[in-house]
C-alpha positions as a Markdown table, in Angstrom:
| # | Residue | x | y | z |
|---|---|---|---|---|
| 1 | Met | -9.3 | 9.3 | -2.3 |
| 2 | Lys | -6.4 | 9.5 | -4.8 |
| 3 | Ile | -3.1 | 7.7 | -4.2 |
| 4 | Ile | 0.0 | 8.5 | -6.3 |
| 5 | Val | 2.2 | 5.5 | -6.9 |
| 6 | Asp | 5.9 | 5.7 | -8.0 |
| 7 | Ala | 5.5 | 2.8 | -10.4 |
| 8 | Met | 9.2 | 2.7 | -11.4 |
| 9 | Gly | 10.5 | 2.3 | -7.9 |
| 10 | Gly | 11.6 | -1.1 | -6.5 |
| 11 | Asp | 13.1 | -4.4 | -7.6 |
| 12 | Asn | 9.9 | -5.6 | -9.2 |
| 13 | Ala | 8.8 | -2.4 | -10.9 |
| 14 | Pro | 6.8 | -1.6 | -12.8 |
| 15 | Gly | 4.9 | -4.9 | -12.9 |
| 16 | Ala | 4.3 | -5.2 | -9.1 |
| 17 | Ala | 3.3 | -1.6 | -8.8 |
| 18 | Val | 0.9 | -1.7 | -11.7 |
| 19 | Arg | -0.8 | -4.9 | -10.7 |
| 20 | Gly | -0.8 | -4.0 | -7.0 |
| 21 | Ala | -2.4 | -0.6 | -7.8 |
| 22 | Leu | -5.1 | -2.2 | -9.9 |
| 23 | Gln | -5.9 | -4.7 | -7.1 |
| 24 | Ala | -6.0 | -1.8 | -4.6 |
| 25 | Ala | -8.3 | 0.2 | -6.7 |
| 26 | Ala | -10.7 | -2.7 | -7.1 |
| 27 | Asp | -10.5 | -3.8 | -3.4 |
| 28 | Phe | -10.6 | -0.4 | -1.7 |
| 29 | Gly | -12.4 | 1.8 | -4.2 |
| 30 | Cys | -9.6 | 4.4 | -4.4 |
| 31 | Glu | -8.3 | 6.3 | -7.4 |
| 32 | Val | -4.7 | 5.7 | -8.4 |
| 33 | Ile | -2.2 | 7.7 | -10.4 |
| 34 | Leu | 0.7 | 5.5 | -11.7 |
| 35 | Val | 3.8 | 7.6 | -12.4 |
| 36 | Ala | 6.0 | 5.9 | -14.9 |
| 37 | Arg | 6.8 | 5.5 | -18.6 |
| 38 | Gly | 3.4 | 5.3 | -20.1 |
| 39 | Gly | 4.5 | 2.8 | -22.8 |
| 40 | Asp | 5.9 | 0.4 | -20.2 |
| 41 | Leu | 2.7 | 0.4 | -18.2 |
| 42 | Met | 0.5 | -0.2 | -21.2 |
| 43 | Arg | 2.6 | -3.2 | -22.3 |
| 44 | Ile | 2.0 | -4.7 | -18.8 |
| 45 | Leu | -1.7 | -4.2 | -19.2 |
| 46 | Glu | -1.7 | -5.7 | -22.6 |
| 47 | Ala | 0.2 | -8.7 | -21.3 |
| 48 | Asp | -2.5 | -9.2 | -18.7 |
| 49 | Gly | -5.2 | -9.0 | -21.4 |
| 50 | Met | -6.3 | -5.4 | -20.7 |
| 51 | Lys | -6.7 | -3.0 | -23.6 |
| 52 | Ser | -7.3 | 0.1 | -21.5 |
| 53 | Leu | -7.0 | 1.4 | -17.9 |
| 54 | Pro | -9.9 | 0.7 | -15.6 |
| 55 | Ala | -12.0 | 3.5 | -14.3 |
| 56 | Gly | -10.2 | 5.4 | -11.5 |
| 57 | Val | -6.7 | 4.6 | -12.7 |
| 58 | Glu | -4.6 | 7.0 | -14.7 |
| 59 | Ile | -1.0 | 7.4 | -15.8 |
| 60 | Ala | 1.3 | 10.4 | -15.3 |
| 61 | His | 4.3 | 10.0 | -17.6 |
| 62 | Ala | 7.8 | 10.2 | -16.3 |
| 63 | Asp | 10.8 | 9.3 | -18.4 |
| 64 | Gln | 13.5 | 8.8 | -15.8 |
| 65 | Val | 14.1 | 6.4 | -12.9 |
| 66 | Val | 16.0 | 7.0 | -9.7 |
| 67 | Glu | 18.3 | 4.0 | -9.4 |
| 68 | Met | 19.4 | 2.4 | -6.1 |
| 69 | Asp | 23.0 | 3.4 | -6.8 |
| 70 | Asp | 22.2 | 7.1 | -7.5 |
| 71 | Asn | 23.2 | 9.7 | -4.9 |
| 72 | Pro | 20.1 | 9.7 | -2.6 |
| 73 | Ser | 20.6 | 13.4 | -1.6 |
| 74 | Thr | 20.7 | 14.7 | -5.2 |
| 75 | Ala | 19.1 | 12.1 | -7.4 |
| 76 | Phe | 15.7 | 13.8 | -7.4 |
| 77 | Lys | 17.3 | 17.1 | -8.5 |
| 78 | Glu | 19.4 | 15.6 | -11.2 |
| 79 | Lys | 16.5 | 13.5 | -12.5 |
| 80 | Lys | 13.7 | 16.1 | -12.5 |
| 81 | Asn | 11.5 | 13.9 | -14.6 |
| 82 | Ser | 12.0 | 10.7 | -12.6 |
| 83 | Ser | 8.9 | 8.9 | -11.4 |
| 84 | Leu | 9.9 | 9.6 | -7.8 |
| 85 | Thr | 10.3 | 13.4 | -8.4 |
| 86 | Val | 7.1 | 13.7 | -10.4 |
| 87 | Ala | 5.1 | 11.7 | -7.9 |
| 88 | Leu | 6.2 | 13.9 | -5.0 |
| 89 | Gly | 5.7 | 17.1 | -7.0 |
| 90 | Met | 2.1 | 16.0 | -7.6 |
| 91 | Leu | 1.6 | 15.3 | -3.9 |
| 92 | Arg | 3.1 | 18.7 | -3.0 |
| 93 | Asp | 0.8 | 20.4 | -5.5 |
| 94 | Gly | -2.3 | 18.7 | -4.1 |
| 95 | Gln | -3.0 | 16.4 | -7.1 |
| 96 | Gly | -3.2 | 13.4 | -4.8 |
| 97 | Asp | -3.7 | 12.5 | -1.1 |
| 98 | Ala | -0.6 | 10.3 | -0.5 |
| 99 | Val | 2.4 | 8.8 | -2.3 |
| 100 | Val | 3.6 | 5.2 | -2.2 |
| 101 | Ser | 7.1 | 4.3 | -3.4 |
| 102 | Ala | 9.3 | 1.2 | -3.3 |
| 103 | Gly | 12.3 | 3.1 | -4.6 |
| 104 | Ser | 15.4 | 4.3 | -2.8 |
| 105 | Thr | 14.8 | 5.1 | 0.8 |
| 106 | Gly | 17.4 | 7.8 | 1.0 |
| 107 | Ala | 16.2 | 9.5 | -2.2 |
| 108 | Leu | 12.5 | 9.3 | -1.0 |
| 109 | Leu | 13.5 | 10.8 | 2.4 |
| 110 | Ser | 15.6 | 13.6 | 0.8 |
| 111 | Ala | 13.0 | 14.5 | -1.8 |
| 112 | Ser | 10.1 | 14.4 | 0.6 |
| 113 | Thr | 11.9 | 16.7 | 3.0 |
| 114 | Leu | 12.9 | 19.2 | 0.4 |
| 115 | Met | 9.9 | 19.1 | -1.9 |
| 116 | Val | 6.9 | 18.2 | 0.2 |
| 117 | Lys | 8.5 | 19.7 | 3.3 |
| 118 | Arg | 8.3 | 18.7 | 7.0 |
| 119 | Ile | 5.5 | 19.7 | 9.2 |
| 120 | Arg | 6.2 | 23.1 | 10.7 |
| 121 | Gly | 8.4 | 22.7 | 13.8 |
| 122 | Ile | 9.3 | 19.0 | 13.2 |
| 123 | Arg | 13.1 | 18.8 | 13.3 |
| 124 | Arg | 13.5 | 15.4 | 11.6 |
| 125 | Ala | 11.2 | 13.1 | 9.6 |
| 126 | Ala | 11.3 | 9.5 | 10.9 |
| 127 | Leu | 10.6 | 6.0 | 9.4 |
| 128 | Ala | 8.0 | 4.3 | 11.5 |
| 129 | Pro | 7.3 | 0.6 | 10.5 |
| 130 | Val | 4.8 | -1.5 | 12.3 |
| 131 | Ile | 6.6 | -4.6 | 13.5 |
| 132 | Pro | 4.8 | -7.8 | 14.6 |
| 133 | Thr | 4.7 | -8.5 | 18.4 |
| 134 | Ala | 3.0 | -10.9 | 20.7 |
| 135 | Lys | 0.2 | -8.3 | 21.0 |
| 136 | Asp | -0.8 | -7.1 | 17.6 |
| 137 | Gly | 2.3 | -5.1 | 16.6 |
| 138 | Ala | 4.0 | -1.9 | 17.6 |
| 139 | Val | 5.3 | 1.2 | 15.9 |
| 140 | Leu | 9.1 | 1.4 | 15.8 |
| 141 | Ile | 10.3 | 5.0 | 15.4 |
| 142 | Asp | 12.9 | 5.7 | 14.0 |
| 143 | Cys | 14.3 | 2.7 | 12.1 |
| 144 | Gly | 16.9 | 4.4 | 9.9 |
| 145 | Ala | 16.1 | 7.9 | 8.7 |
| 146 | Asn | 18.4 | 9.5 | 11.3 |
| 147 | Val | 21.7 | 7.9 | 12.3 |
| 148 | Glu | 22.2 | 10.5 | 15.0 |
| 149 | Ser | 19.5 | 12.0 | 17.1 |
| 150 | Thr | 19.0 | 14.5 | 20.0 |
| 151 | Pro | 16.6 | 14.3 | 22.9 |
| 152 | Glu | 14.3 | 16.7 | 21.1 |
| 153 | His | 14.2 | 14.5 | 18.1 |
| 154 | Leu | 13.3 | 11.5 | 20.2 |
| 155 | Leu | 10.7 | 13.5 | 22.0 |
| 156 | Gln | 9.1 | 14.3 | 18.7 |
| 157 | Phe | 9.3 | 10.7 | 17.5 |
| 158 | Ala | 7.4 | 9.7 | 20.6 |
| 159 | Phe | 4.6 | 12.1 | 19.9 |
| 160 | Met | 4.4 | 11.2 | 16.2 |
| 161 | Gly | 4.5 | 7.5 | 17.0 |
| 162 | Ser | 1.8 | 7.8 | 19.6 |
| 163 | Phe | -0.5 | 9.7 | 17.2 |
| 164 | Tyr | 0.1 | 7.1 | 14.5 |
| 165 | Ala | -0.7 | 4.2 | 16.9 |
| 166 | Glu | -3.8 | 6.0 | 18.0 |
| 167 | Arg | -5.1 | 7.2 | 14.7 |
| 168 | Val | -4.0 | 4.5 | 12.3 |
| 169 | Leu | -3.7 | 1.4 | 14.5 |
| 170 | Arg | -6.7 | 2.4 | 16.6 |
| 171 | Arg | -4.9 | 2.0 | 19.9 |
| 172 | Pro | -6.5 | 4.2 | 22.7 |
| 173 | Glu | -3.9 | 5.8 | 24.9 |
| 174 | Pro | -1.0 | 4.0 | 23.2 |
| 175 | Arg | 1.8 | 2.9 | 25.5 |
| 176 | Val | 5.2 | 4.5 | 24.6 |
| 177 | Gly | 8.5 | 2.9 | 25.6 |
| 178 | Leu | 12.1 | 4.1 | 25.2 |
| 179 | Leu | 14.3 | 1.3 | 23.8 |
| 180 | Asn | 17.2 | 0.9 | 26.2 |
| 181 | Ile | 19.6 | -1.7 | 27.8 |
| 182 | Gly | 17.6 | -1.8 | 31.1 |
| 183 | Thr | 14.3 | -0.6 | 32.5 |
| 184 | Glu | 15.7 | 1.6 | 35.3 |
| 185 | Glu | 15.4 | 5.3 | 34.9 |
| 186 | Gly | 19.2 | 5.9 | 35.0 |
| 187 | Lys | 20.1 | 3.3 | 32.4 |
| 188 | Gly | 21.7 | 3.9 | 29.0 |
| 189 | Thr | 23.6 | 6.7 | 27.3 |
| 190 | Gln | 23.3 | 10.4 | 28.0 |
| 191 | Leu | 20.9 | 10.6 | 25.0 |
| 192 | Arg | 18.6 | 8.1 | 26.6 |
| 193 | Gln | 18.8 | 9.5 | 30.1 |
| 194 | Leu | 18.0 | 13.0 | 28.8 |
| 195 | Thr | 15.2 | 11.7 | 26.6 |
| 196 | Tyr | 13.7 | 9.8 | 29.5 |
| 197 | Ala | 13.3 | 13.0 | 31.4 |
| 198 | Gln | 11.5 | 14.7 | 28.5 |
| 199 | Leu | 9.2 | 11.7 | 27.9 |
| 200 | Lys | 8.4 | 11.5 | 31.6 |
| 201 | Lys | 7.5 | 15.2 | 31.7 |
| 202 | Ala | 5.3 | 14.7 | 28.6 |
| 203 | Asp | 3.5 | 11.8 | 30.4 |
| 204 | Gln | 3.0 | 13.9 | 33.6 |
| 205 | Glu | 1.4 | 16.6 | 31.5 |
| 206 | Gly | -0.9 | 14.1 | 29.9 |
| 207 | Arg | 0.5 | 14.5 | 26.4 |
| 208 | Ile | 1.6 | 10.8 | 25.9 |
| 209 | His | 1.4 | 7.6 | 27.9 |
| 210 | Phe | 5.1 | 6.9 | 28.6 |
| 211 | Thr | 5.7 | 3.6 | 30.4 |
| 212 | Gly | 9.5 | 4.0 | 30.8 |
| 213 | Asn | 12.5 | 2.2 | 29.4 |
| 214 | Ile | 11.9 | -1.0 | 27.6 |
| 215 | Glu | 14.4 | -3.7 | 26.6 |
| 216 | Gly | 14.2 | -5.4 | 23.2 |
| 217 | Arg | 12.8 | -8.6 | 24.6 |
| 218 | Glu | 9.8 | -6.9 | 26.2 |
| 219 | Ala | 9.3 | -4.8 | 23.1 |
| 220 | Ile | 8.8 | -8.0 | 21.0 |
| 221 | Leu | 6.5 | -9.4 | 23.7 |
| 222 | Gly | 4.2 | -6.5 | 23.1 |
| 223 | His | 4.6 | -4.5 | 26.3 |
| 224 | Val | 4.2 | -1.2 | 24.4 |
| 225 | Asp | 2.5 | 0.1 | 21.3 |
| 226 | Val | 5.3 | 2.6 | 20.4 |
| 227 | Ile | 9.1 | 1.8 | 20.5 |
| 228 | Val | 11.1 | 5.0 | 20.5 |
| 229 | Thr | 14.8 | 5.0 | 19.5 |
| 230 | Asp | 17.4 | 6.7 | 17.3 |
| 231 | Gly | 17.6 | 5.5 | 13.7 |
| 232 | Phe | 21.0 | 3.7 | 14.1 |
| 233 | Thr | 19.8 | 1.5 | 16.9 |
| 234 | Gly | 16.3 | 1.1 | 15.4 |
| 235 | Asn | 17.7 | -0.1 | 12.1 |
| 236 | Ile | 19.8 | -2.8 | 13.8 |
| 237 | Phe | 16.8 | -3.8 | 16.0 |
| 238 | Leu | 14.6 | -4.0 | 12.9 |
| 239 | Lys | 17.0 | -6.0 | 10.7 |
| 240 | Thr | 17.9 | -8.4 | 13.6 |
| 241 | Phe | 14.2 | -9.0 | 14.1 |
| 242 | Glu | 13.5 | -9.6 | 10.4 |
| 243 | Gly | 16.4 | -12.0 | 10.2 |
| 244 | Ala | 15.2 | -13.9 | 13.3 |
| 245 | Gly | 11.7 | -14.1 | 11.7 |
| 246 | Leu | 13.2 | -15.6 | 8.5 |
| 247 | Phe | 15.3 | -18.0 | 10.6 |
| 248 | Phe | 12.3 | -19.2 | 12.6 |
| 249 | Ser | 10.1 | -19.6 | 9.6 |
| 250 | Gly | 12.8 | -21.6 | 7.8 |
| 251 | Glu | 13.3 | -23.9 | 10.8 |
| 252 | Leu | 9.6 | -24.4 | 11.2 |
| 253 | Arg | 9.4 | -25.5 | 7.6 |
| 254 | Asn | 12.3 | -27.9 | 8.0 |
| 255 | Ile | 10.6 | -29.4 | 11.1 |
| 256 | Phe | 7.3 | -30.0 | 9.3 |
| 257 | Met | 9.0 | -31.4 | 6.1 |
| 258 | His | 11.2 | -33.9 | 8.0 |
| 259 | Asn | 9.2 | -37.1 | 7.5 |
| 260 | Trp | 5.7 | -38.3 | 6.8 |
| 261 | Lys | 4.5 | -37.9 | 10.4 |
| 262 | Thr | 5.6 | -34.2 | 10.5 |
| 263 | Lys | 4.1 | -33.6 | 7.0 |
| 264 | Leu | 0.8 | -35.0 | 8.3 |
| 265 | Ser | 1.1 | -32.6 | 11.3 |
| 266 | Ala | 1.7 | -29.8 | 8.9 |
| 267 | Cys | -1.5 | -30.6 | 7.1 |
| 268 | Leu | -3.5 | -30.7 | 10.4 |
| 269 | Leu | -2.0 | -27.3 | 11.4 |
| 270 | Arg | -2.1 | -25.7 | 8.0 |
| 271 | Asn | -4.4 | -22.8 | 9.1 |
| 272 | Glu | -2.4 | -22.1 | 12.3 |
| 273 | Val | 1.0 | -22.1 | 10.4 |
| 274 | Lys | -0.4 | -19.8 | 7.8 |
| 275 | Ala | -1.6 | -17.4 | 10.4 |
| 276 | Phe | 1.8 | -17.5 | 12.1 |
| 277 | Arg | 3.6 | -16.7 | 8.8 |
| 278 | Gln | 1.2 | -13.9 | 8.0 |
| 279 | Lys | 2.0 | -12.3 | 11.3 |
| 280 | Leu | 5.7 | -12.2 | 10.4 |
| 281 | Asp | 5.1 | -11.2 | 6.8 |
| 282 | Ser | 6.0 | -7.5 | 6.2 |
| 283 | Arg | 3.8 | -7.6 | 3.0 |
| 284 | Glu | 0.7 | -7.6 | 5.3 |
| 285 | Val | 1.4 | -4.0 | 6.4 |
| 286 | Gly | 2.8 | -3.1 | 3.0 |
| 287 | Gly | 5.1 | -0.2 | 3.9 |
| 288 | Thr | 6.6 | 2.2 | 6.4 |
| 289 | Ala | 5.1 | 5.6 | 7.1 |
| 290 | Leu | 7.5 | 8.5 | 6.8 |
| 291 | Leu | 6.3 | 10.6 | 9.8 |
| 292 | Gly | 6.9 | 14.3 | 10.0 |
| 293 | Ile | 6.3 | 15.1 | 6.4 |
| 294 | Ser | 3.4 | 17.5 | 5.7 |
| 295 | Arg | 1.6 | 15.0 | 3.5 |
| 296 | Pro | 1.4 | 11.2 | 3.8 |
| 297 | Val | 4.4 | 9.3 | 2.2 |
| 298 | Ile | 4.6 | 5.5 | 2.5 |
| 299 | Lys | 7.9 | 3.7 | 1.8 |
| 300 | Ala | 7.2 | 0.2 | 0.5 |
| 301 | His | 10.0 | -2.4 | 0.7 |
| 302 | Gly | 12.3 | -2.5 | -2.3 |
| 303 | Ser | 11.4 | -6.1 | -3.0 |
| 304 | Ser | 7.6 | -5.5 | -2.7 |
| 305 | Asp | 5.4 | -7.7 | -4.9 |
| 306 | Gln | 1.9 | -7.0 | -6.1 |
| 307 | Tyr | 0.3 | -7.9 | -2.7 |
| 308 | Ala | 2.7 | -5.7 | -0.7 |
| 309 | Ile | 2.0 | -2.7 | -3.0 |
| 310 | Arg | -1.7 | -3.3 | -2.6 |
| 311 | Asn | -1.4 | -3.2 | 1.1 |
| 312 | Ala | 0.9 | -0.1 | 1.0 |
| 313 | Ile | -1.8 | 1.7 | -0.8 |
| 314 | Arg | -4.3 | 0.7 | 1.9 |
| 315 | Gln | -1.9 | 2.0 | 4.5 |
| 316 | Ala | -1.6 | 5.3 | 2.5 |
| 317 | Met | -5.3 | 5.6 | 2.5 |
| 318 | Leu | -5.5 | 5.1 | 6.3 |
| 319 | Cys | -2.8 | 7.7 | 6.9 |
| 320 | Ala | -4.5 | 10.2 | 4.6 |
| 321 | Ser | -7.9 | 9.9 | 6.2 |
| 322 | Ser | -6.8 | 9.5 | 9.9 |
| 323 | Gly | -6.2 | 13.1 | 10.9 |
| 324 | Leu | -2.6 | 12.1 | 11.9 |
| 325 | Ile | -0.9 | 15.1 | 10.3 |
| 326 | Asp | -3.4 | 17.5 | 11.9 |
| 327 | Asp | -2.7 | 16.0 | 15.3 |
| 328 | Ile | 1.0 | 16.5 | 14.9 |
| 329 | Ser | 0.6 | 20.0 | 13.7 |
| 330 | Glu | -1.8 | 21.0 | 16.5 |
| 331 | Asn | 0.6 | 19.6 | 19.2 |
| 332 | Ile | 3.9 | 20.9 | 17.9 |
| 333 | Asp | 4.3 | 23.4 | 20.7 |
| 334 | Phe | 4.5 | 20.5 | 23.2 |
| 335 | Met | 7.3 | 18.8 | 21.3 |
| 336 | His | 10.1 | 21.2 | 21.9 |
| 337 | Ile | 12.8 | 21.4 | 24.6 |
| 338 | Ser | 13.2 | 24.9 | 26.2 |
| 339 | Ala | 16.3 | 26.9 | 25.6 |
| 340 | Glu | 17.4 | 26.4 | 29.2 |
| 341 | Glu | 17.0 | 22.6 | 28.9 |
| 342 | Glu | 18.7 | 22.7 | 25.5 |
| 343 | Asn | 21.7 | 24.4 | 27.1 |
| 344 | Leu | 21.8 | 21.7 | 29.8 |
| 345 | Thr | 21.7 | 19.0 | 27.1 |
| 346 | Asn | 24.6 | 20.6 | 25.2 |
| 347 | Asn | 26.7 | 20.8 | 28.3 |
């Protein structure tokens, strides 16, 4: 399997991307194409005591870089020789099985949509991170790719998230919940009420396992495997959850470092504390899948270090080998709202 890495994307590029890719190639046995300025990459290798690229790793030269302050909707067109544009062009042309980038989210979404294209029939691509929960994590879809959504968009998100949970996370019959302000069927905005009806119908037809509305508290406690929402709400939910995790981790450290007794307790609980921190650490997953694109694209966090990039490449490999995109393509006819239902929605 060959993974294409945008080695110039992210706050710690290209060092983190290069070292993470080399680690992934060694750990997982994959081939890697590093897209960046070749001279910059070779200097990193030389600084690490390497005179040449290891077997299975190659460089695709790209002179330009899409910066975080570039216009995300046009940057890939204006910078045709950027590492992001070149990487996605290679994916589109079949030169690799997946792309990993820690660069601009907006630019990656726009470029993936216009260059690699969405799966036929998918209206919107969605960002689908796996967030930690009390029961091994859940797919949150969407977390920011689409500020405004329709019932059909959310219906498609539910299908795509369910296939991801089943194929990549290995969850048989993944439970799908609609994020809302209450669990009752009539709760929430018109968008959520109309979406509820569509998800209930899909459940009755045996297409997905829809368990109903779910509040944020129950979502974190692991009551579902897939949390469906619009990108605006999902992004607030995700950022609040991340902030809470950082707060709790910081407070836990303060408690253990308070005096000699608590420090001794920290030593005795070292393995348990480490496991807890790993559960909250986004680097363990590595990145967020961009679902709905015709080939696998993984968005790594902008601040990704070597370990995060390594795990993002592992996630890209899982997505590429899972059959996820085939599942979405084969079930696209069940992800649409009829013209009659669409008219009722618009009215």
